[in-house]
N, C-alpha and C positions, 0 to 999 in steps of 0.2 A: 437374477441377471442385471437388475438395476445397479447393484453395488459395483459390478465390474465396470459399467459405463461411468459411474460416478468417480471411481478410482482413476480411470483414464483422464477424465476432465480435471481431477485434482492434481494429477501429475503435470498436465499441461499448464494449469494455473500456477503451480509451484515453480515451474521452469520460467515462465514469463515474469512472474512477480519477483523472482530472485534477481532479475536483471534490471527491469525498469518499472516494476509495480504494475497494477492493473489486473492482477490475477483474479480478483473478485468478480470482474466482469465476465470471466470464463466459468468460474466455479458456481457462482450464485444462480445464474440462469439454469445451469444443469441441475442443480438441486430442486429448483421449482418445477422443472420438466419431469424429472424422474421421481419426485415425491409430491405429486399433485394434491394429495389429501392430507398432507402434514401441515400443522399450524405454522403460520409465518414466523413467529418467534423461534419455533423449533428449527426451521430452515436456517435462520440467521445464526442461532447458537451452534448448530452442527457445523456450519460453514466456518465459524470462528475457530472451532477446535482444529479443523484441518489447516486453516490459514496460519495460525500461530506456530504450529509445528514446523511448517515449511519456512516461515520467516525467521524463526529462532535459529534453525540450522544454517540458513543463509547468512544471518548476522555473524554467527560463529566462524563460518568459513571465510567471510570477508575480513573479520578481525585478525585472522591468522596471516593474511596476505596483503592487506591494505592498511595503511596508517590511518587510524580513526581518531578524530579529535574528541576524546572523551571529556575533556575540559568543558566543551560547549554542549556536547550531546547528552550527557547525563542530566543536567538541569532541564534540557528540552524534553527528555524522555519522562522524567518525573512529573513535569507540568502536564505533558500530554496525557499521562495516565489518569491524572485527576480530572482534566477537562474532557476526556473521552467519556468518563463515567457521567459527568454532568450533561454532556451532549446526549447520551443514551436516555437519561432521565427526561431531558427536555423534549425528546422525540414524541412523547405522547401528548404534548400540548400544542404542537405546531403541525402545519401541513407542509411536508417536505417538497411537495410538487411546486410550491411557490419559489423554491430555490433553483429549480432546473434551468430556467432561462439565463440566470446569472452565472451559474456554473458552466453552462454551454459557452457563453461569451468568454469567460476566463480561459477555458480549455482551448478555444480557437486562437486566442491571443498568445497563449503559451506555444502552440504549434507553429504559428506564423513567425513569432520572434525567433524560435529555435531554428527554423528552416532558413530564415534570412541571415542570421548570424552564423556563418559557417564555422567560425572559430569558437563558438559558444561551448564552453565546457571541455575544450581540447587541452587546455593547460591548467595544471593545479597551482593556483596562485591566491591563497587566502588573503583577503583584503581587510579583515577586521582585527582590531586589537583584542587581546585576550579578554579584557573585561567587557568589551562590546559583544564578543561572541557569546558570552554567558547570557547577557540580557536579550540579545537577538534570539538565542536559543529558547529562552523562556517564552518570548513572544510567539515563536513558531509553535512551541508546544501548546500554548493556549489556543491559538487559532486552529491549527491542524488537528489537535486533539479533540476539540469540541466538534469540528466538522466531521471527523471520522466516527465519533460516537453518535452524532446526530443524523448523518447522511451516508458518508463513506466513499462512494465510487470515485476513483481517481486520486485517492489520498497519496499513494506511493509516487505517482507521477508529479503531483504538486510539490511534494517534499524534495524530489530530485531537482525540479526547476528552481526552487528556493535556495537549495544548497549550492547550486551552480551560479545562479544570478546574484544572490545577495552575499553569500559567504565566499565565493570565488573558487569553489572546489571544481575539479574536473568531473566528468560524468561518472567515472568508475568510483571515485571517492564519495561522490554525492549519492550514488546508489547504495553504497555500503552504509553511509550515514543515515539514509532514509530507513534502513532496516532496523536501526536502533530505536528510532521513534515509533516505527510501525509495531514493533514487538510490544512496546508499552501500551499503545492504544488497543491492540488486539487482546492483550492480557486483561486490561480493564474491562473491556466488553465481555470477554469470556467469563470472568468472575461474576459479572452481573447475570449473564444468561445461565451459568451453572447454578447460582444461588436460587434463581427462579425455576430451575428444573427444565430449562429449554434446550437440552442437548441430547441427541440420539447417539449414544456412545457406540452402539453396534454398527452404526454407519460412519460416524465421525472418526473413529480410531483407524479403520482401514484407509479412509480418505487421508488422514493425517500422515500415515506411512507413505502413501503415494505422493503426497505433497512434498514430503522430505526428499524422496528420490528425485522428484522434478527439480527441487531447489538445489540439490547437489549438482545435477547436470547443468542447470542454468548458471549457477555461480562459477562453475568450472569454465564454461564458455565465455562468460564475461571477463574472467581473469586472464584468459588466454588471448582473447580478441582485443581487449582494451577499451579505452574511452570512445574511440571512433565508432566501434560496433555498437556500444551502448547508446550513443547518440542516435544512430540510425534506427535501432529498435525502439527507442523512446518515441521517435516521430511516428513510427508505424502504430505503436500501441495507443498513443494519444489520438491519432486519427481514428482508430477503431472506437475509442471511448467517445469521441465527438459524434460519430455516426450513430452509436448506440443511444447517446443522450438525445440527439436530435430526433431519432425515431420515437423514443419514449415520451419526449416532450410534446411533439406535434401530431402523434398518431391519433 
């Protein structure tokens, strides 16, 4: 019966993640609840198998309907792949709890800024020259890639905020762009967990199928509703992430 509930949560996570990121905050707690006796690395590895399936399909669907700036995103994705692996390796040497207060402050700042700036991400107006986009993309890949491998929660939302605030993308294009980088970080982590044998395939594969279905629904909604809807859902999800972070930090 646990697999049925996990697939339902994977579907919901895929739906939310395909639009604004944050699906891991739905899927990961569910895995811990329904697999209480499974080793923590197994939980993370199984979750990554599900996540990358949904994110990959979401990226593919966006690429067919939204103009993606591959010129800047491919260098960002390649860099993120490398630094995600380094972040995963560094995880064993640091206490991630020390990062929680800082990430909480950053998330609150992101939410407040997005709420105040009503026009934030409404218009697609790239503001960087082509050569700058490449170097900024590499910088994003280094920072976000390492963060996702080392810690993770909120990665998709941070990526969307960066692509809107720094690159000048609208929310829909930023969401599509975030998927490209997210696929790279998820693949890097998945290869690491797979090499270590930390994936429960009999659970991860059904969850991956459910995540793909959720991703298809979520991407469809985002493409139909447009940037305004993505902005509103972005605020809702970031608020949820803030509450979860605050609870985990101060409990």
